[in-house]
N, C-alpha and C positions, 0 to 999 in steps of 0.2 A: 236698596243697597245690596250689592252682591257680597256674599259671605264665602268663607272657605267651605270645604266639602260638607255634605249634609250630616256627617257623623262627628264633626268638630265638637270637642268637649267630652266625647266618650272615651273612656280608658279601657283598654283590653290587655289582659295578661294571657299570653300565649305560651302554653307548655307543650304544644303539639310538635311533632316532627314528621319527616318525610313530605307528603303532599296534601293529604285530605284535610288536615287541620291548617297547616301553614298557608295554603292557597286560599282557604276560606277567610282566614284572618287578613291576608294581604288585600282582599277585596274591601274589607272594612277599613284598612289603612289607606287605601286609595281614596276612600270616601271621607277621609279626614280624621279617623280615630287615632288616638295616641296608643300605639301598640308596643308593649314591652315583651319581647321574646325571651323566654327563660330556657337556657340550654345547660346541659350537664357539663362538668369538667371533661378534659380530654379532647376528643375531636368534635364534641357537640352533636348537633343534628346530623344524622347519618347522611343527609343530602349534601353536606359540605365535602364529602369525599367523592370527587370525580363525577362522571368520566372526563369532562372537559373542565380544566382547573387553571386559574391564574390569579396571582396576587392575593391569596387567602380566600378566594371565592370559587365555588364550582358553578358551572352554568345552571345546573338543576336547582341548586340553592338560590341562586340569583333570581331565577324565574318565578319563584313562589314566596320570596321574602323581602321584597322592596318595601320601603316605607316604615320599617320597624326599627326600634332600638333593641339591642341585644345585651343581656346580662348573663353571667354564668353563676349558677348556684348549685351546690351539692345538696340535693333534696333528701339524700339518705342521712344527712346530719340534722340534728335538732335545730341548730342555729340557721341552717339553710331554710328549713320549713318555717321557722319563725319569721324570717325576712319575707318569704313568699306570702305569708298571712298578712303581713303589714301592707304589701302591695295590693292584695285582694281587698283589704278593708277600704281602700280608696278607689277600687276599680268598679266598672260597670259590667264587665264581661270576663269570664274565665273559660279558656278552651283547652281541652286535653284530648289526645287520641291514644292513651295508654290502653293496654288490654284490660277487659273488665276485671274489677277487683283490685287493680294496682293502685289506683288513687286512694281507695279506702285503706289499703295496707299502709300507705304513707301518711295517713291521717289528713288527706287532701280531697276526700270525697265530697259529694254535694252537701251532706248534712254537716260536715266539718266546716266547709266554707260559708254555708248559709248562716251558721252561728256567728261568724265574724262579720258578715255583710248580708243582711236579709234582702237587700235590693239586688243582689247579684244575679246576673244571667249566666248560668253554668252550662256549658255545652260539652257533652261527651260524645266523641266519635269513635266508633269501633267497627271491626269487620262485619260481625254478625249480630251485634246487640249484646245486652248484658246477661242474657240467659239463653237456654236452648242447647241442642246437641252440638252445635259448632262454636259456641261462644268462647271457648278457651283456645281455639286453634289460632295459630299464626296465619296471617293472610296478606296477600298483595293483590294488586289490581287484576292481573290475568286470571287468578283463581275465581274472583268475583265475576269476571266476564263469562267464564265457563259455566258457572252455576246459574246465572241469570238469563241465559239465552243468547247473549251477544255473539258468542262463537258459533252457535248452531246455524245462524242465518248469514254468516260471512262466506258466501259461496259465489264465486265467479261462475256464470253459466258455462264458460269454456273449461273451467277446472273446478268441478263441484266438490271441493274438499273444504270442510270447515276450517276457519282460520280466526286468529285474534284480530280485534280492532287494534291497529298498531300505534295506538297512543293510549294514555291511561284514562280512558273514558269513565271507568268506575270511580277512580279517585276524584276526578274533576267534577263529575256530576254530584258526588258527595259534598265537595267543597261549596259548590253553588247552593246546594240544598241547605247546608249549615249556615252559610252567610245570610241567606234569606230568612231562615228560622230565627237567627239571632236578632236581625233588625225587626222582625215581627214581634219578638218578645220585648225588645226595647220600646217599641211603639205601644204595646199593651201596658207596659209599666208606666209610660207617660199618661195613660188613660186611667191609671189607678190600680192596675194589677200588681201583685207582689213579684219579687224575683222568682225565677223558676229554673228548673232543670230541663234541658233539651237533650234528648237522646237521638243520635243520628247513626243508624247502622248502614254501612256501605252497601250491604246486600239489598236493603230496602230502597236506598236512593238510586242505586244502579237499575233495579227492576222498574222503579217508577219512571226513570229516564228512558228505558228501553220500551216501555209498554205501548205508547200511542201508535207506533207503526209496527214494532216488532211482534205485537200480539194481535194483529188484525185477524189472523186466521183462528184465533182462540178466544176472542172477546165474547162471542155468543156461545152459550152453553147448549150443546145439541146441534142439530142441523141448521144451516143458514144458506140462503141463496148466494151463489158465487158467480159473478159475471166476469171479473177481470183479475189479473194477477195482483198480488200485493206488492208493495214497494220494493221489498228486498229481492223479489223475483225479477224485477225489471231494471233495477239500478245496474248500470254497467258502463265501461269505458269503450269508446268506439275507435277502431283503427281507421286512419286516413292514409292517403298516399305517402305521407312523409312523417306521420306521427300519430297523435291521438287527440280526441276531444270528448267532451261530455255534453249531451243535450238531454232535455226532458220535455216531453209533450203530454199535455193533459186535455186541453180543450180542442174542439173541432178546428178552430182557426189555426192552432199551433200544428196540428197534424197536417193540414193542407199547406201551411207555410213550409213545413219540412219537405213535403213532396215537391213543391215548386223549387225550393233551394237546391234539391238534388237533381234538378232538371227533368223531373217526372210529373209535370202538371196533370197528365192524364190519369194518374192514380187518384186524383181528387174526385173523379167521376166513375172510377172503376167500382162496380157494385160490390166487390169483395172487400174494399178498403174505405169506401166513401163515408160510412156511418159507424158510430161506436158499436152498434149491434153486430154489424158484419165483421168489424175488426176483432171483436171479442171472441168470435168462434175460433176454436183451437186451430183448425187447419188453416184458416186465413191469417191468424196471428203469427203462426210459425212461418208461413210463406212470406208475409210482409217483412218479418224480422230478417229473414235471409236476404231478401231483395234490398233492404236498407243497408245491411252490412256490405253487400256487393257494391252498391253505388258509392258508399262512403269511401271505399278504398280507391276510388278513381279521382278524388279531389285532394289537393294540398290543404293542409289544416287551415292556414290563414285565409285562403280564398273561401273555403266552405264556411268557416265561422262568419265571415263578412256576409255571405249570401244568406245564411240563416238569421243573422241579426237584422238584415234588411227585411226579412219576412216576419220579424217579431217572434222568432222561435227562441226560447231560453237555451243558451249555449255558452260554452266557455272552453278555453284550452286547458290542458293538463299541465299546469305550471310546475317547473322545477322549483326548489326552494329559492334559488337565486332569482328566477323569474318572478316568483311571488313577491319578493322584496321590492321589486321595481314595477309591479303591476300598476297601471295608471290609476285605477280607482283606489288601491291601497295607498299609493303616494298622495293622491288628492285628499283622502280622509286623514292623512297622517296617522295611519293605523299602528305604526310602530315608531318609536323614538330612539335616538342615540344619546347615551349618557356617558359621562366620564367619571370613573371611579378612581380615587387617589392611588390605590394599590393595584387594582385589577385592570385599569385602563378603560378604553372605550368598550361599551357593550350595548346591545340592542335590547329593548324591552317593549312589550305591547302597550299601546295607549289604553288607559281606562276606558271601557266601552261606553258606558252611559254618559250622555252629554246633559248636564244639569244647567238650566238657564240661570238660576239664581244662586246655586251653591256648587260651583264648578269643582271638579276633582283636580287636584294638583299632585304631582310627584314631589313630595317634600323631602323625602329621605332616600338615600341609596341603600342597597342591601348591606346589612351590617356585617362586620367582621366578628369572629367569635369573641364574645365578651366585651365588645367595643365600648359599650355604654354602662358597664357595671358601676364604675365610680360615680358617674353622672346620676344614674337612677337612684343608687343607694344614698347619694348625697341629698337628693330630694326627699328621702325618707328620714333625714336627720343624722346619717352616719358621717362623722368627721374623719379626718385623716388617721387619727389614732385608732378609731373603731374599725376602719377599713384594714389597717395593718394587722389588727388582732384577728379579724375574719380571715385574712390571707394566711396568717400563721396557723390557724386552725384548719385550713384546707377547705373552708366554706366557699371562698371565691379564689380565683387564680391570681 
C-alpha cells in the first residue's frame, strides 16, 4: 500500500526565519511532516518583505515555506512561551536559527525544551556556531561564502577577479545539512536513542559543501604530484558564433569526440593533443585551449551542440531563465509545478526532488499567510474562542 510522504506523522515546530532554517524545514514538510511555523507579531519572518510581493506573500518567502501552517506568537510574553511549550510537548522536532544565546535567554534552549519533551530533536542553526571568536556576529550568506573559500575560486579565466556565487549557496547547503541531520536523528530515535540537540553552523556546512572540489589543491599536506588543472581552473563558458554553450570533457573518447565535432578530426592523432599526457603539458594545454576557442566561434550554438551530442560529448546551452522553464528535459521531468494561491494567485514552485516509490511526496499545503493558522493550531491545543479572545487582548496573538 502506498502511503503519504515518508515523514507523515512527524510534527515539527519551526521558529526559524530567513532561509537556512525555513528551507530545511520545508524539505521535511515536502516529505510529509506536519510543520507549524511560529512567527513574531508585526511583519513576521523577514523574508515576507519583498523584493517581489503579491497577495500577502513574497517570492522569497513562498520559495522556502510551502507545506507549513503558520501561527503568530509573541515569545517575549510569558503566555506566548507557555503556548510554545505546549506545542513542543507534542512535537518531534524543534528548529531555530536565532543567534547563539537567544533561545536560552527566552527560556527556550535545549535544556528547557528537553525538560518538556525528552524525545525532542532540537536543531540549532547559526552562522558560526555557539562559541568562538565570531559566534556573536551577525552574518548572511555572502559573508560565509567569503570566509569559506567560495569567492576565492570564482574567477573567469578571461576576467580573473574573485566574485560571489550569485545565489545563496551557504544558506542552502546549510539547509540540506540540517534536514539530513534531523532525519538521521529521528531514525536514531526510532532505534532506541534519546532525543538530542543538533548544532549546524553555516560556516561548517558551507565549508563541507565546498571541500570536495574546492580544496583539491589543498587536500594533501605538503607536496603532491600535479598533472592537470583542478575543476575551478577549467570551468568556463564558451563563445559560439551566435551565443554561448558549456561543454566538459574528461575521457579520451570525449576529447576525440570534441575534435571531430569541431571539424578537426586530425587533432585526434596530433601528437601534441592525442593523449592525456601530451595534453597535460602546459604549452600544449594552452595551445589547444586557444585553438578550441577559435573553432568554437565559427559555429552557431544549436548546430555545434547537435554535433557534439552526436559525438557523445557532454554539452548544453546557456539557458536564460525563460528558456530553462521550457527546456525539454525539465518539462519532461515536471521539475517545476504551477500552483494557485487564494490571495497571491498563480506561482511556480519546484517539484520535490526525491521520487519515493512507496511514500511519494505531495504538496499538501500552499505557503501560509502571516498567522493564517493561529486559531486552528491553538484550537488543537484546547484553546476555545474565549481563550483565544483573551490571548488577543493580551497581545500574545494578533
